Steps between C-alpha positions, in 0.01 A plus 500: 500500500342790311244713668394851534716688753426842639717743685333501845764646726685825504729553794757762552843367559815650658292757680463715192128541510346701783156597626508822287423320173218250556325616176811400303488148650127468417542633148775245437287220651200596269719526179744210540269211422668274249394210286769248539304203366781405265767513759636194692536608857689319775309233699501530873558872551364836378701655222608858566655801322690777693509833315694819594372804313430875499200690357561805280228679296248226597724230334690218689879485450616157602845497653527129572276196483548137609293207603434129498391457135640681190171500316316659793775755538455595132119523537531721807758727316286538198187579706677755720654674195153564368345630817410864565511583876264752631530435874702728721871413492842664534708521174823491698416180680604154402219243570562142570204267450457123516227349283380154591280275291246225571288264294139605446 
């Protein structure tokens, strides 16, 4: 089934995100909307992508990325590599985020 899917959830995982960076979470939520209309997603559960990254000079440096669908992983990776981050963050911190997707 092909449909438009949007990134709707951004959740910190492994306790890496704390209350000191809510603007970073909001900025990623605002910028990580993806058109996955050409991607076949799994039936019966939400697809997800888990990304571990740092931010240096307003650019995201992905350390690891995994998820439930290779095409979605690639779309998230491409999008994140193009982002410029303006929210408060620590350059020495490794962030772990889980993106989840839902049909719209």
